[in-house]
C-alpha positions as CSV (number, residue, x, y, z in Angstrom):
1,M,-23.8,1.3,1.3
2,R,-22.7,0.9,4.9
3,V,-20.2,3.4,6.2
4,D,-17.5,2.7,8.8
5,T,-16.6,4.7,11.8
6,T,-14.4,7.1,9.7
7,G,-17.4,8.0,7.4
8,K,-16.1,6.0,4.5
9,I,-18.2,3.3,2.9
10,S,-17.2,-0.1,4.0
11,L,-15.3,-2.0,1.3
12,D,-14.2,-4.9,3.6
13,H,-15.9,-7.4,1.3
14,I,-13.6,-6.7,-1.7
15,Y,-10.4,-7.6,0.3
16,T,-11.4,-11.1,1.4
17,R,-12.4,-12.8,-1.9
18,P,-10.3,-15.7,-3.3
19,D,-9.3,-13.5,-6.3
20,P,-9.2,-9.7,-7.1
21,R,-12.2,-9.5,-9.4
22,A,-14.5,-7.8,-6.8
23,Y,-11.6,-5.5,-5.8
24,F,-11.1,-4.2,-9.3
25,S,-14.7,-4.2,-10.4
26,T,-15.7,-2.1,-7.4
27,L,-12.7,0.3,-7.4
28,R,-12.8,0.9,-11.2
29,D,-16.1,2.6,-10.8
30,L,-14.6,4.8,-8.2
31,H,-11.6,5.8,-10.3
32,Y,-9.2,4.4,-7.7
33,N,-5.7,5.2,-9.0
34,I,-3.4,6.0,-6.1
35,P,-1.1,3.0,-6.6
36,E,-0.3,4.4,-10.1
37,L,0.4,7.8,-8.7
38,A,2.6,6.3,-5.9
39,K,4.6,4.1,-8.2
40,P,7.3,6.7,-9.4
41,H,7.8,7.9,-5.8
42,F,8.3,4.3,-4.6
43,L,10.7,3.6,-7.5
44,R,12.7,6.7,-6.7
45,L,12.9,5.9,-3.0
46,I,14.0,2.3,-3.7
47,A,16.8,3.6,-6.0
48,E,17.9,6.1,-3.4
49,Y,18.0,3.4,-0.7
50,R,19.9,1.0,-2.9
51,E,22.5,3.7,-3.5
52,A,22.7,4.9,0.1
53,R,22.9,1.5,1.7
54,G,24.7,-0.5,-1.0
55,I,22.1,-3.2,-0.9
56,A,21.5,-4.6,-4.4
57,V,18.2,-6.4,-3.7
58,P,16.3,-4.4,-1.0
59,T,13.1,-5.9,0.5
60,V,10.0,-3.7,0.5
61,L,7.3,-4.3,3.1
62,D,3.9,-3.3,1.6
63,I,1.6,-2.6,4.6
64,G,-2.0,-3.4,3.7
65,C,-0.9,-5.0,0.4
66,S,-4.2,-6.7,-0.4
67,Y,-3.7,-8.6,-3.7
68,G,-0.2,-7.4,-4.2
69,I,-1.1,-4.4,-6.3
70,N,1.9,-2.2,-5.5
71,A,4.2,-5.2,-6.1
72,A,2.5,-5.8,-9.5
73,L,3.1,-2.1,-10.5
74,V,6.5,-1.5,-9.0
75,K,8.3,-4.8,-9.4
76,H,6.5,-6.2,-12.5
77,G,5.8,-3.0,-14.5
78,A,2.0,-3.4,-14.6
79,T,-0.4,-0.4,-14.7
80,M,-3.7,0.1,-13.0
81,G,-5.4,0.3,-16.3
82,E,-3.9,-3.1,-17.3
83,L,-5.0,-4.6,-14.0
84,Y,-8.5,-3.2,-14.3
85,D,-8.9,-4.7,-17.7
86,R,-7.4,-8.0,-16.5
87,Y,-9.7,-8.5,-13.5
88,G,-12.6,-6.1,-14.1
89,G,-13.0,-6.4,-17.9
90,R,-16.1,-7.8,-19.7
91,D,-14.7,-11.3,-19.9
92,A,-13.3,-11.5,-16.3
93,H,-16.3,-13.5,-15.1
94,R,-15.4,-16.3,-17.6
95,H,-12.2,-17.1,-15.7
96,T,-11.7,-19.3,-12.7
97,R,-9.2,-18.5,-10.0
98,A,-6.8,-21.0,-11.6
99,T,-7.0,-19.4,-15.0
100,L,-6.5,-16.0,-13.6
101,L,-3.4,-17.2,-11.8
102,T,-2.0,-18.7,-14.9
103,R,-2.4,-15.4,-16.7
104,D,-0.7,-13.6,-13.8
105,R,2.2,-15.9,-13.8
106,E,2.6,-15.3,-17.5
107,L,2.6,-11.6,-16.8
108,V,5.2,-11.9,-14.1
109,H,7.4,-14.1,-16.4
110,S,7.1,-11.7,-19.3
111,R,8.1,-8.7,-17.1
112,E,11.2,-10.3,-15.6
113,H,13.4,-8.0,-17.7
114,A,11.0,-5.0,-17.8
115,F,13.5,-2.8,-15.9
116,G,16.7,-3.9,-17.7
117,D,19.5,-3.8,-15.1
118,H,17.0,-3.3,-12.4
119,A,15.2,-6.6,-13.1
120,G,14.8,-8.7,-10.0
121,R,16.5,-6.1,-7.8
122,V,13.7,-5.7,-5.3
123,R,11.7,-8.2,-3.2
124,F,8.2,-7.6,-2.0
125,L,6.9,-8.8,1.4
126,G,3.2,-8.2,1.9
127,L,1.5,-7.5,5.3
128,D,-2.2,-7.9,5.5
129,T,-5.0,-9.3,7.6
130,S,-6.7,-11.0,4.6
131,D,-5.4,-14.5,4.1
132,N,-7.2,-14.8,0.8
133,A,-5.6,-11.7,-0.7
134,L,-2.2,-12.7,0.5
135,S,-2.6,-16.2,-0.8
136,Y,-3.6,-14.9,-4.2
137,A,-0.7,-12.5,-4.4
138,L,1.8,-15.2,-3.5
139,D,0.3,-17.7,-5.9
140,A,0.4,-15.2,-8.7
141,G,4.0,-14.4,-8.1
142,F,3.5,-10.7,-7.3
143,L,4.8,-11.1,-3.7
144,D,8.0,-12.9,-2.6
145,G,6.7,-13.4,0.9
146,A,3.7,-12.6,3.1
147,V,3.0,-11.8,6.7
148,H,-0.6,-12.7,7.6
149,A,-1.1,-10.7,10.8
150,D,-3.1,-8.0,12.6
151,L,-0.4,-5.9,14.2
152,E,-2.9,-3.4,15.4
153,N,-4.1,-5.9,18.0
154,G,-1.2,-8.2,18.6
155,E,2.5,-8.8,18.5
156,P,4.0,-10.6,15.6
157,T,5.1,-14.2,16.1
158,D,8.8,-15.0,16.2
159,G,8.7,-16.1,12.6
160,Q,6.8,-13.0,11.5
161,R,9.2,-10.8,13.5
162,A,12.1,-12.4,11.6
163,Q,10.4,-11.6,8.3
164,L,9.8,-8.0,9.3
165,A,13.4,-7.6,10.6
166,G,14.6,-8.4,7.0
167,T,12.8,-5.5,5.4
168,D,14.6,-2.4,4.1
169,L,11.7,-0.2,3.2
170,A,8.0,0.0,4.3
171,I,5.3,1.5,2.1
172,S,1.6,2.0,2.1
173,T,-1.0,3.5,-0.2
174,G,-4.0,4.2,1.9
175,C,-4.2,1.8,4.9
176,L,-2.6,4.2,7.4
177,G,-5.3,5.9,9.3
178,Y,-7.1,2.5,9.7
179,V,-3.7,1.1,10.5
180,T,-2.1,3.3,13.2
181,E,1.2,3.9,14.9
182,R,0.7,0.6,16.8
183,T,1.5,-1.4,13.6
184,L,4.4,0.8,12.7
185,S,5.9,0.5,16.2
186,R,5.8,-3.3,16.0
187,I,7.4,-3.2,12.6
188,I,10.2,-0.9,13.9
189,D,10.6,-3.0,17.1
190,A,11.3,-6.1,14.9
191,H,14.5,-4.4,13.6
192,E,17.7,-4.8,15.6
193,G,19.8,-3.4,12.9
194,P,19.2,-0.4,10.5
195,L,15.6,0.8,10.5
196,P,13.6,0.7,7.3
197,W,13.0,3.8,5.2
198,M,9.3,4.5,4.8
199,A,6.9,6.1,2.4
200,H,3.2,6.4,3.2
201,F,0.3,7.9,1.4
202,I,-2.3,9.0,4.0
203,L,-5.7,10.5,3.4
204,R,-6.1,14.1,4.6
205,M,-8.9,13.0,6.9
206,F,-6.5,11.1,9.1
207,P,-4.2,13.3,11.3
208,F,-0.6,12.4,10.9
209,G,0.5,13.7,14.3
210,P,0.3,10.4,16.3
211,I,2.3,8.5,13.6
212,A,4.8,11.4,13.3
213,D,5.4,11.3,17.1
214,T,6.0,7.6,17.0
215,L,8.4,7.8,14.1
216,T,10.3,10.8,15.7
217,A,10.6,8.9,19.0
218,A,12.1,5.9,17.0
219,G,14.7,8.2,15.5
220,Y,13.1,9.1,12.1
221,E,13.0,12.4,10.2
222,T,9.9,12.8,8.2
223,V,9.3,15.1,5.2
224,R,5.8,15.7,3.7
225,H,5.7,15.9,-0.1
226,D,4.4,19.2,-1.4
227,G,1.8,17.7,-3.7
228,L,-1.6,16.1,-3.1
229,F,-2.8,12.8,-4.6
230,R,-6.3,11.8,-5.7
231,Q,-7.1,8.5,-4.1
232,R,-10.7,7.8,-5.5
233,R,-14.0,9.4,-6.0
234,F,-16.6,9.5,-3.2
235,A,-19.0,6.6,-3.7
236,T,-22.1,8.4,-2.4
237,P,-23.2,11.9,-1.3
238,E,-23.5,10.5,2.2
239,E,-19.9,9.4,2.2
240,Q,-18.7,12.8,1.0
241,A,-20.8,14.7,3.6
242,L,-19.4,12.5,6.4
243,V,-15.8,12.9,5.3
244,L,-16.2,16.7,4.9
245,E,-17.4,16.7,8.5
246,R,-14.4,14.7,9.6
247,L,-12.1,17.1,7.7
248,A,-13.7,20.0,9.5
249,D,-13.2,18.3,12.9
250,V,-9.4,17.8,12.2
251,G,-9.0,21.4,10.9
252,V,-8.4,20.6,7.2
253,D,-9.9,22.9,4.6
254,P,-11.5,20.8,1.8
255,S,-12.2,23.7,-0.6
256,G,-11.5,22.8,-4.2
257,L,-10.4,19.3,-3.2
258,E,-12.7,17.0,-1.3
259,T,-15.6,19.4,-2.0
260,D,-15.1,18.5,-5.7
261,G,-15.8,14.8,-5.1
262,W,-12.4,13.2,-4.5
263,F,-10.5,11.7,-1.6
264,Y,-7.0,13.3,-1.4
265,A,-3.9,11.8,0.2
266,Q,-0.5,13.3,1.2
267,L,2.8,11.6,0.9
268,Y,5.1,11.3,4.0
269,I,8.7,10.0,3.5
270,S,10.5,9.0,6.7
271,R,14.2,8.1,7.0
272,P,16.2,7.3,10.1
273,A,18.0,10.4,11.3
274,D,21.3,8.5,11.2
275,R,21.3,7.2,7.6
276,R,24.9,5.8,7.5
277,P,25.2,2.4,5.9
């Protein structure tokens, strides 16, 4: 398997297919489960935001959303196990994109009241560079809107800026590190009113310092969660060796963690220092 500049294997091919089957078939074997671990933290932050700001239906921006996985879990009550069976099960190859979408819309409809009083009380906007992934997530009903843009390498259009300006929270489950403070700066700059709250799961191999500096300069206070979160298993011994080298370079001790065969992430929650409604 080809590795990228960070030492991780390149999985670019699973994010650009017309449907999520390659995504789930590949990641299932690697025990990728961080969206499941992130879900309760996102739900808690959304509830805290709703109470603090008095906004009944907040909009969540999922940075690097791919096929709308976080939206499927947080808004529609799915689990990673359920999605793995849906797209990576033994009969998945028998379906067309159209039949997969039909099943997904049925899931979305069946979960409309999954959270009781909280049903429909959150909107999900996806940001990604993969048009195919965004199109699928929109067609399935997981996302309420999408921004197809590469904010690492360019400014948003006026229309995209307006979409970003309407977001209340920004989340991610692994893309920060590849996506840098440049993207976050452009998201922040789109807001003329209150800044969005943020929650990002970032692999320990990526230093948080540059992102923290950008957020602090923009008026944020950031708290790192005490726990660590398994992202996925290493795909090959080469990948593990390269990541261990990178961890050593950035001064992170992998003993008993990455040395045991798993990527680990940390959760950073950032709120504007002035959190008045």
